[in-house]
C-alpha positions as CSV (number, residue, x, y, z in Angstrom):
1,M,-99.8,31.7,-68.9
2,S,-100.9,35.0,-70.5
3,D,-104.6,36.2,-70.8
4,E,-104.3,36.3,-74.6
5,F,-103.2,32.7,-74.7
6,K,-106.1,31.7,-72.4
7,K,-108.6,33.4,-74.7
8,K,-107.1,31.7,-77.7
9,L,-107.3,28.3,-75.8
10,E,-111.0,28.8,-75.0
11,A,-111.7,29.8,-78.6
12,Y,-109.8,26.8,-79.8
13,E,-111.8,24.4,-77.6
14,K,-115.1,26.0,-78.8
15,G,-114.0,25.9,-82.5
16,A,-114.2,29.6,-82.8
17,L,-110.5,30.4,-83.4
18,P,-110.0,32.0,-86.8
19,E,-108.5,29.9,-89.5
20,A,-105.5,32.1,-89.9
21,E,-104.5,31.7,-86.3
22,L,-105.4,28.0,-86.0
23,A,-102.3,26.4,-87.5
24,E,-99.9,28.6,-85.5
25,F,-101.8,28.0,-82.2
26,E,-101.6,24.2,-82.7
27,K,-97.8,24.4,-83.1
28,D,-97.7,26.3,-79.8
29,L,-99.7,23.5,-78.2
30,E,-97.4,20.8,-79.5
31,K,-94.4,22.7,-78.0
32,L,-96.3,23.0,-74.7
33,E,-97.0,19.3,-74.6
34,S,-93.4,18.4,-75.3
35,Y,-92.2,20.7,-72.6
36,Q,-94.7,19.2,-70.2
37,E,-93.5,15.6,-70.9
38,F,-90.0,16.7,-70.4
39,L,-90.8,18.2,-67.0
40,E,-92.6,15.0,-66.0
41,E,-89.7,12.8,-67.1
42,T,-87.2,15.0,-65.3
43,K,-89.3,14.9,-62.1
44,T,-89.5,11.0,-62.3
45,I,-85.7,10.7,-62.8
46,E,-85.0,13.0,-59.9
47,S,-87.5,11.1,-57.7
48,N,-85.9,7.7,-58.6
49,G,-82.4,9.2,-58.1
50,T,-83.4,10.4,-54.6
51,T,-84.6,6.8,-53.7
52,I,-81.4,5.3,-55.0
53,N,-79.2,7.8,-53.1
54,E,-81.1,7.1,-49.8
55,K,-80.5,3.3,-50.2
56,K,-76.9,3.9,-50.9
57,K,-76.6,6.2,-47.8
58,Q,-78.2,3.6,-45.6
59,K,-76.0,0.9,-47.0
60,I,-72.9,3.0,-46.4
61,L,-74.0,3.8,-42.9
62,R,-74.5,0.1,-42.0
63,R,-71.2,-0.8,-43.5
64,G,-69.6,2.0,-41.5
65,K,-71.1,0.7,-38.3
66,W,-69.9,-2.8,-38.8
67,K,-66.5,-1.6,-39.8
68,A,-66.3,0.5,-36.6
69,R,-67.4,-2.5,-34.6
70,L,-64.9,-4.7,-36.2
71,Q,-62.1,-2.2,-35.6
72,T,-63.2,-1.9,-32.0
73,A,-63.1,-5.7,-31.6
74,I,-59.7,-6.0,-33.2
75,T,-58.3,-3.2,-31.1
76,A,-59.7,-4.8,-27.9
77,L,-58.3,-8.1,-28.9
78,G,-54.9,-6.5,-29.6
79,I,-54.9,-4.8,-26.3
80,F,-55.8,-8.1,-24.5
81,L,-53.1,-10.0,-26.3
82,L,-50.6,-7.3,-25.6
83,F,-51.6,-7.2,-21.9
84,T,-51.3,-11.0,-21.7
85,I,-47.8,-11.0,-23.2
86,V,-46.6,-8.1,-21.1
87,S,-48.2,-9.6,-17.9
88,S,-46.5,-13.0,-18.7
89,I,-43.1,-11.3,-18.9
90,L,-43.7,-9.3,-15.8
91,T,-45.0,-12.4,-13.9
92,A,-41.8,-14.3,-14.8
93,I,-39.6,-11.4,-13.8
94,Y,-41.5,-10.9,-10.5
95,Y,-41.2,-14.5,-9.3
96,S,-37.6,-14.9,-10.5
97,W,-36.5,-11.6,-8.8
98,G,-34.0,-11.7,-5.9
99,S,-31.3,-14.1,-4.6
100,P,-32.7,-16.5,-3.8
101,D,-35.6,-15.7,-6.0
102,R,-39.2,-15.7,-4.9
103,L,-39.9,-19.1,-6.4
104,D,-37.2,-20.7,-4.2
105,V,-38.4,-18.8,-1.2
106,Y,-42.0,-19.9,-1.6
107,R,-41.1,-23.5,-2.3
108,S,-38.9,-23.5,0.9
109,I,-41.7,-22.0,3.0
110,I,-44.0,-24.8,1.9
111,D,-41.5,-27.6,2.2
112,H,-40.1,-26.5,5.6
113,T,-43.6,-25.8,7.1
114,L,-44.8,-29.3,6.2
115,T,-41.6,-30.9,7.4
116,V,-42.0,-29.5,10.9
117,T,-45.8,-29.7,11.2
118,E,-46.6,-33.1,9.6
119,P,-44.9,-36.4,10.4
120,Y,-44.6,-37.2,6.7
121,G,-44.2,-33.7,5.5
122,Y,-40.5,-34.2,4.6
123,M,-41.5,-36.6,1.8
124,G,-41.4,-35.0,-1.6
125,N,-40.8,-31.6,-2.9
126,T,-43.0,-28.7,-4.0
127,S,-43.1,-27.8,-7.7
128,T,-44.2,-24.4,-9.0
129,N,-45.7,-23.1,-12.2
130,S,-46.2,-19.5,-13.0
131,K,-49.6,-18.5,-14.4
132,L,-51.0,-15.7,-16.4
133,Y,-51.7,-12.3,-14.8
134,F,-49.2,-12.5,-11.9
135,G,-50.3,-15.8,-10.6
136,L,-48.3,-18.8,-9.3
137,E,-49.4,-22.4,-8.7
138,A,-47.6,-24.6,-6.2
139,T,-48.4,-28.3,-6.2
140,R,-47.2,-31.2,-4.1
141,D,-47.9,-34.9,-3.6
142,I,-49.0,-35.9,-0.1
143,Q,-47.1,-39.1,0.8
144,K,-46.7,-41.5,3.7
145,G,-44.0,-44.0,4.6
146,V,-45.1,-47.5,5.7
147,G,-42.2,-49.9,6.1
148,N,-39.9,-49.4,3.2
149,E,-42.6,-48.2,1.0
150,T,-43.6,-44.6,0.2
151,K,-47.2,-44.2,-1.0
152,K,-49.1,-41.3,-2.4
153,V,-52.2,-40.5,-0.3
154,G,-53.2,-37.2,-1.8
155,E,-52.4,-34.0,-3.5
156,M,-52.1,-30.4,-2.4
157,E,-52.4,-27.2,-4.4
158,I,-51.6,-23.6,-3.3
159,N,-52.2,-20.5,-5.4
160,F,-50.4,-17.2,-5.2
161,F,-51.3,-13.7,-6.5
162,F,-48.1,-11.7,-6.5
163,S,-46.9,-12.5,-2.9
164,M,-50.3,-13.2,-1.5
165,M,-50.6,-16.9,-0.6
166,G,-54.0,-18.6,-0.7
167,Y,-55.1,-21.4,1.6
168,P,-54.0,-24.9,0.5
169,E,-56.5,-27.1,-1.2
170,R,-56.0,-30.8,-0.3
171,E,-57.4,-33.9,-1.8
172,Y,-56.9,-37.2,0.0
173,Y,-57.4,-40.6,-1.3
174,G,-59.1,-43.2,0.8
175,D,-60.3,-42.5,4.4
176,P,-59.5,-38.8,5.4
177,S,-59.5,-39.9,9.1
178,Q,-56.2,-41.7,8.4
179,N,-54.5,-38.4,7.8
180,N,-55.1,-37.1,11.3
181,F,-52.0,-37.0,13.6
182,F,-52.3,-36.6,17.4
183,F,-50.3,-37.5,20.5
184,S,-51.0,-37.4,24.2
185,Y,-48.9,-35.2,26.4
186,P,-47.2,-37.1,29.3
187,G,-49.2,-37.0,32.5
188,S,-52.5,-36.1,30.8
189,E,-55.5,-38.2,31.5
190,V,-56.8,-38.9,28.0
191,G,-58.0,-42.4,28.6
192,D,-56.9,-45.6,26.9
193,W,-57.2,-45.1,23.1
194,S,-54.2,-47.2,22.1
195,D,-54.3,-49.7,19.2
196,W,-52.5,-52.6,20.8
197,N,-55.4,-54.9,20.2
198,K,-55.3,-54.0,16.5
199,L,-51.6,-54.8,16.3
200,E,-52.2,-58.2,18.0
201,K,-54.9,-59.1,15.4
202,L,-52.7,-58.1,12.5
203,P,-50.9,-61.1,11.0
204,E,-47.2,-61.8,10.6
205,G,-45.9,-60.4,7.3
206,T,-47.4,-57.0,7.7
207,V,-45.8,-53.6,8.4
208,V,-47.2,-50.6,10.2
209,S,-46.6,-46.9,10.8
210,A,-47.7,-45.6,14.2
211,H,-47.7,-42.6,16.5
212,V,-46.1,-43.4,19.9
213,S,-46.7,-41.1,22.8
214,F,-44.3,-41.2,25.7
215,A,-45.0,-41.8,29.4
216,E,-42.6,-39.0,30.2
217,L,-40.7,-36.3,28.3
218,L,-37.4,-37.7,26.8
219,E,-34.2,-36.0,25.5
220,T,-33.3,-36.5,21.8
221,D,-30.4,-38.8,22.5
222,E,-32.6,-40.9,24.9
223,V,-35.1,-41.5,22.1
224,F,-32.5,-42.8,19.7
225,Q,-30.9,-45.0,22.5
226,L,-34.3,-46.5,23.4
227,L,-35.0,-47.5,19.8
228,E,-31.4,-48.7,19.1
229,G,-31.1,-52.4,18.3
230,K,-34.9,-52.7,17.6
231,E,-36.1,-53.6,14.1
232,I,-38.0,-50.3,14.0
233,R,-37.3,-47.2,12.1
234,L,-37.7,-43.8,13.7
235,T,-39.1,-41.3,11.2
236,W,-40.2,-38.2,13.0
237,L,-39.8,-36.7,16.5
238,A,-42.5,-34.5,18.1
239,V,-40.9,-31.6,20.1
240,D,-42.1,-30.0,23.3
241,T,-42.1,-26.3,22.6
242,G,-43.8,-25.1,25.8
243,L,-47.2,-24.6,24.3
244,E,-48.3,-28.2,24.4
245,A,-48.3,-28.5,28.2
246,N,-50.6,-25.4,28.4
247,N,-53.1,-26.8,25.9
248,E,-56.1,-27.2,28.3
249,F,-58.7,-27.0,25.5
250,N,-57.8,-30.5,24.2
251,D,-57.2,-32.1,27.6
252,G,-53.7,-33.1,26.8
253,V,-54.3,-34.4,23.2
254,I,-52.0,-32.7,20.8
255,L,-53.7,-32.4,17.4
256,D,-51.1,-30.1,15.8
257,P,-47.7,-31.4,16.7
258,I,-44.4,-29.7,15.7
259,G,-41.1,-31.5,15.3
260,F,-38.4,-32.7,12.9
261,P,-37.5,-35.9,11.0
262,S,-34.8,-38.3,12.1
263,F,-32.4,-36.6,9.8
264,P,-31.3,-32.9,9.6
265,I,-33.4,-30.4,7.7
266,W,-30.8,-29.0,5.3
267,H,-31.2,-25.6,3.8
268,E,-29.8,-24.4,0.4
269,E,-27.0,-22.5,2.0
270,D,-25.9,-25.7,3.9
271,M,-25.2,-27.6,0.8
272,I,-21.6,-28.2,-0.3
273,L,-20.5,-27.5,-3.9
274,N,-18.8,-30.5,-5.3
275,S,-18.3,-29.5,-9.0
276,R,-19.1,-26.7,-11.4
277,E,-19.0,-26.8,-15.2
278,E,-19.7,-24.0,-17.7
279,E,-20.6,-24.5,-21.3
280,K,-21.1,-22.0,-24.0
281,G,-24.6,-21.7,-25.3
282,L,-26.2,-19.8,-28.1
283,F,-25.3,-16.1,-28.6
284,G,-22.5,-16.3,-26.1
285,S,-24.6,-17.4,-23.1
286,K,-23.3,-19.8,-20.5
287,I,-24.9,-22.9,-19.2
288,V,-23.8,-23.7,-15.7
289,S,-24.0,-27.2,-14.3
290,E,-23.4,-27.6,-10.6
291,S,-23.4,-30.6,-8.2
292,Y,-24.0,-30.3,-4.5
293,S,-24.1,-32.6,-1.5
294,S,-25.3,-32.3,2.0
295,P,-22.9,-32.1,5.0
296,D,-21.8,-35.2,6.8
297,Y,-24.1,-36.6,9.4
298,E,-24.2,-39.7,11.5
299,E,-27.5,-41.0,12.7
300,G,-28.4,-39.9,16.1
301,E,-26.3,-36.7,16.2
302,E,-28.9,-34.8,18.2
303,G,-26.9,-31.5,18.1
304,I,-27.2,-31.2,14.3
305,L,-30.8,-32.3,14.3
306,Q,-31.7,-29.6,16.9
307,Q,-29.6,-26.9,15.3
308,Q,-31.2,-27.4,11.8
309,F,-34.7,-27.5,13.4
310,L,-34.1,-24.2,15.1
311,K,-32.7,-22.7,11.9
312,T,-35.8,-23.8,10.1
313,L,-38.1,-22.2,12.7
314,Y,-36.1,-18.9,12.4
315,F,-36.6,-19.1,8.6
316,L,-40.3,-19.7,9.0
317,K,-40.6,-17.0,11.5
318,D,-39.6,-14.5,8.8
319,H,-42.6,-15.7,6.7
320,E,-45.0,-16.5,9.5
321,R,-48.1,-15.1,7.8
322,K,-47.7,-17.5,4.9
323,V,-46.8,-20.3,7.3
324,N,-50.0,-19.7,9.3
325,N,-52.0,-20.0,6.0
326,L,-50.6,-23.5,5.5
327,V,-51.4,-24.7,9.0
328,F,-54.8,-22.9,9.4
329,G,-53.7,-21.3,12.7
330,K,-51.0,-19.5,14.5
331,L,-47.8,-21.3,15.2
332,E,-46.5,-18.6,17.5
333,L,-42.9,-19.3,16.4
334,S,-41.3,-16.6,18.5
335,E,-42.6,-18.2,21.7
336,R,-41.6,-21.7,20.7
337,I,-38.1,-20.5,19.7
338,D,-37.6,-18.7,23.0
339,Y,-38.7,-21.8,25.0
340,L,-36.4,-24.1,23.1
341,E,-33.4,-21.8,23.5
342,K,-34.0,-21.5,27.2
343,S,-35.2,-25.0,28.1
344,G,-33.6,-27.3,25.5
345,F,-35.2,-30.1,23.5
346,Q,-37.5,-32.8,24.9
347,H,-40.0,-35.0,23.1
348,Y,-43.4,-36.3,24.0
349,G,-43.8,-38.7,21.1
350,V,-42.4,-40.1,17.8
351,V,-43.6,-41.6,14.5
352,I,-42.2,-45.0,13.8
353,T,-42.6,-47.8,11.2
354,G,-41.6,-51.4,11.1
355,P,-42.8,-55.0,11.2
356,T,-46.1,-55.3,13.0
357,K,-44.9,-57.8,15.6
358,E,-41.8,-55.7,16.3
359,V,-43.9,-52.6,17.0
360,L,-46.2,-54.7,19.2
361,K,-43.3,-55.4,21.5
362,L,-43.2,-51.8,22.5
363,K,-46.3,-52.5,24.7
364,N,-44.0,-53.9,27.3
365,E,-41.7,-50.8,27.4
366,S,-42.2,-48.6,30.4
367,W,-41.4,-45.4,28.5
368,V,-44.2,-46.0,26.0
369,G,-47.6,-44.4,26.9
370,E,-50.1,-44.6,24.0
371,L,-49.8,-46.0,20.5
372,K,-52.0,-45.2,17.5
373,V,-51.7,-47.2,14.3
374,D,-51.6,-45.0,11.2
375,E,-51.1,-47.2,8.2
376,V,-50.9,-51.0,7.6
377,S,-49.4,-52.6,4.5
378,F,-48.2,-56.0,3.3
379,W,-44.6,-57.0,4.0
380,N,-42.0,-54.7,2.3
381,W,-39.4,-54.6,5.1
382,D,-35.8,-54.9,4.3
383,N,-33.9,-53.2,7.1
C-alpha cells in the first residue's frame, strides 16, 4: 500500500477528501474489498481442500495396510496348503518305497515282535495309516483266546515320524493285571503260587486259558507228545534262550518270555503263489490279483516251528532298535540266536486253553510245575 493511498484513506475517514477525488477513491475501495473477499474465499477453499486430502490419504493408507495384511495371509495360506499337499505326496512315496516297502516292513516288525514276545501276540494283524507331515500311525487290536473264542481285550497304537518309531500306547479293557504273563524257571524256588484251587472251584461248563510252567526243561516234540490225546489246546510255547536261567533279579520268575505259537510263523517270502490275474484298468494301467497260501505243515512238526522261529529272530535282529521300543527293553537277540543254534530248543512253559476240568487234571502230571489261570469264560468248546 503506497503512502499516497494511505493519506487519501486518512482524509477519506476524516471527511476531508476533496469532492473531485471522492468518487474515484470510493471505486478503488470497492475494488479492494472485492479482492479481499476473493482472497479469503480462496484461502478457505484451500484450507478445506487440505483437510479433505488428508482424510483421503489416511483412508488410502488404512486400505493399503489391510490389503497388505490380506495378501500376506493369503500367501501364507497358499504356502501352507502347498506344503501340506507336497508333504502328503512325499509321505506316501517315503512309506511305499522299497521292495518290500516300508509299510510292509514296519507291519512285519510289529506283528513278529508281538508273536514271539506275547502268548497271544499272533492273534490279529497290524493296520497302518499314513498321516500328514511324514507321519505314520499303526494300530492293532489286542486279543486273547479262551477256549474256541477270541476276545478283544485292548488296543495298541504306535506312531512313526519318518523311520523313527515311538513307544506303543496300549489301552486295556477290564483288569490290567490279567494281561501280565509270567512263568517260573525249572528248579527255581518261587513258592507255590499256582491256581489249582481256583480251577477246583470253577464249575463244569467253563473254559480257561492258563500258563503252565514245567518241572524240568522239555524238548519241543516232548511237549506235543505230553499233551497228545488230552482235550486241551496248546497255543504258545515259551523257549529257553539261555538268558532265563541267569535271571537272578526275579528269582526264577520270567516276566518277559519269548517263544512261538503252536504253528509256524510264516513270512511273506514263504507264501506260495496259487494264481495271478491281470486286468486292464483306466489309462492302460493293470490291476493284479494274486492268491497265496502257506506251505504244508502237520501239527507237531517241531523242525518247521523251530526253523521259522529262528528266521523270525534273524529278521527282528535287523530291526532290533524298533523291536526294543515295542518291548520296553533289550531282547539281546544275537545272544539268544547263538544259544539256540548251539544248544537247541527246550521249553520251560506253555500257554494252553480248554475245558476247566480237563486243565485241572494236569495237577497230577509230574512234568507240570506251576499253573496260573489267565482267563475264564463260559462254555464255547468244540474240539
